C-alpha positions in Angstrom: -14.0 50.0 -1.3 -17.3 50.9 -0.1 -20.1 47.6 -1.4 -23.4 47.3 -0.9 -24.3 44.5 1.4 -28.2 44.3 2.1 -31.4 45.6 0.9 -34.4 46.0 2.9 -38.0 46.8 0.8 -41.5 47.6 3.0 -44.7 47.2 1.0 -42.5 48.2 -2.1 -44.6 47.2 -5.1 -44.9 43.1 -4.8 -42.4 43.1 -1.4 -44.0 42.7 1.8 -41.0 42.9 3.6 -37.9 41.2 2.0 -34.3 41.3 2.7 -31.8 41.4 -0.3 -28.5 40.4 0.4 -25.6 41.3 -1.8 -22.0 39.9 -1.9 -19.5 41.5 -3.9 -20.1 41.5 -7.8 -23.9 41.2 -8.2 -26.1 40.6 -11.6 -29.7 40.7 -11.6 -31.6 37.9 -14.0 -34.6 36.4 -14.2 -37.8 36.0 -16.2 -39.7 38.3 -17.1 -42.3 40.1 -14.6 -40.0 38.7 -11.7 -39.2 42.4 -10.0 -35.5 43.5 -11.1 -36.9 46.7 -12.4 -38.8 47.0 -9.5 -35.5 46.6 -7.4 -33.4 48.5 -9.1 -36.3 51.3 -9.1 -36.1 51.5 -5.5 -32.3 51.5 -5.3 -33.4 54.7 -7.7 -35.2 56.4 -5.0 -33.1 55.9 -2.3 -29.5 56.5 -4.0 -31.4 59.5 -5.4 -33.4 61.0 -2.8 -35.8 61.5 -5.8 -39.3 59.8 -5.0 -41.3 61.5 -8.4 -40.4 59.0 -10.2 -39.4 60.0 -14.0 -36.9 56.9 -14.0 -39.2 54.5 -12.8 -39.3 51.6 -14.8 -36.9 52.6 -17.5 -34.6 49.4 -17.2 -36.8 47.6 -18.8 -39.1 49.8 -20.8 -39.0 53.4 -22.2 -42.4 54.4 -21.6 -43.2 53.5 -18.3 -45.6 54.9 -16.5 -45.4 53.0 -13.4 -46.0 55.8 -10.3 -44.8 56.3 -6.6 -48.3 55.5 -6.0 -48.5 52.5 -7.9 -45.3 51.5 -5.8 -46.0 52.1 -2.9 -50.0 50.5 -2.8 -49.3 47.5 -5.0 -50.8 48.0 -8.6 -53.0 46.0 -9.6 -54.3 47.2 -12.7 -57.1 49.1 -14.3 -60.3 47.9 -12.4 -62.8 49.3 -15.6 -65.7 51.3 -13.3 -64.4 52.6 -10.9 -60.4 52.6 -11.9 -57.0 51.4 -10.3 -57.1 48.9 -8.1 -54.8 48.5 -5.4 -53.4 45.6 -3.0 -53.0 48.4 -0.3 -55.4 50.7 -0.7 -55.5 51.9 3.4 -52.7 53.5 5.2 -49.3 52.2 6.0 -46.1 52.7 6.4 -42.9 51.7 3.5 -39.5 51.3 4.0 -36.7 51.4 1.4 -33.3 50.6 3.4 -29.6 50.0 1.2 -27.1 49.2 3.2 -23.4 49.7 2.5 -19.8 48.7 4.1 -16.7 50.7 4.0 -13.8 48.0 4.1 -11.3 50.0 4.8 -12.9 52.4 7.8 -15.0 49.2 8.7 -18.3 51.4 8.9 -21.6 50.9 7.6 -23.5 53.3 6.7 -27.6 53.4 5.8 -29.2 54.9 3.3 -33.0 54.9 3.4 -36.6 56.4 2.9 -39.8 55.7 4.7 -43.3 56.7 3.1 -46.4 57.4 5.1 -49.5 56.5 2.9 -53.3 57.6 3.9 -56.3 56.9 2.2 -57.8 59.9 1.7 -53.9 62.0 1.6 -51.1 62.6 -0.7 -48.8 60.7 0.4 -45.8 61.8 3.1 -42.2 60.9 2.6 -38.7 61.6 4.5 -35.4 60.4 3.7 -31.9 59.5 6.1 -28.1 58.8 5.9 -27.1 56.9 8.9 -23.6 55.6 9.8 -25.2 52.4 11.5 -26.2 48.6 10.4 -30.0 48.2 9.3 -31.2 47.4 12.2 -32.3 43.8 13.2 -35.9 44.5 14.1 -35.9 45.7 10.4 -38.0 48.2 10.8 -41.1 46.2 12.1 -42.7 46.1 15.4 -44.6 42.5 16.4 -48.2 44.4 17.8 -51.6 42.2 18.0 -49.9 38.8 16.3 -49.2 41.5 12.9 -45.5 42.8 11.7 -46.8 46.6 11.6 -43.4 48.6 10.0 -42.4 51.5 12.4 -43.7 54.7 11.4 -41.5 57.7 10.3 -41.6 59.1 14.0 -40.7 55.5 15.6 -38.1 55.0 12.4 -36.9 58.6 13.5 -36.1 58.4 17.4 -34.7 54.9 16.6 -32.1 56.3 14.4 -31.3 59.1 16.8 -31.3 56.7 19.9 -29.1 54.0 17.5 -26.2 56.7 16.7 -26.4 58.1 19.9 -25.5 54.4 21.6 -23.2 54.1 19.1 -21.2 58.0 19.5 -22.9 59.3 16.2 -25.5 61.1 17.4 -23.4 63.9 15.2 -24.0 61.9 11.6 -27.5 61.5 11.1 -28.8 63.6 7.8 -32.4 63.5 6.9 -32.1 65.7 3.6 -34.9 65.5 2.5 -39.0 65.2 2.5 -41.9 66.9 1.5 -43.4 67.8 4.8 -42.6 71.1 6.7 -42.7 69.2 10.3 -42.8 66.1 11.5 -47.0 65.1 12.8 
């Protein structure tokens, strides 16, 4: 059986850096506005490879107006004169990763998405499928006392290096992005 073991969310709505652990059968329960639909929407982005969000918040509300930008930047609301306000208005990188374990093959696979957000440019994104666990550094580097998420370039280089170290270099997949080339 293939089981979801862990999910990593970095800069996804109000989740700044969160590792969610799963065991066996799981139920998402809790008070309203605690993040259940936010977690489900992140799962759908990774599993469907679709960041445009026609399904965002459908678990809670059929008439949702949530957007990818709202999730990534953490939309706080409309401040009136200036429009929408965000927790993360500048440049940053966001990660979503789901780690699965196949108990018959005794093997891990991680599905992930990386989003690079800029102040003035459109968000760039990439998806990956890697026959690896989520790394122990959880796509975070420590720079000048701050925790900074890996960029896409750093993520891809690490995936390729780790896959090669584990003898899986031919099994990495980068199925979709909105970029013609890596910047």
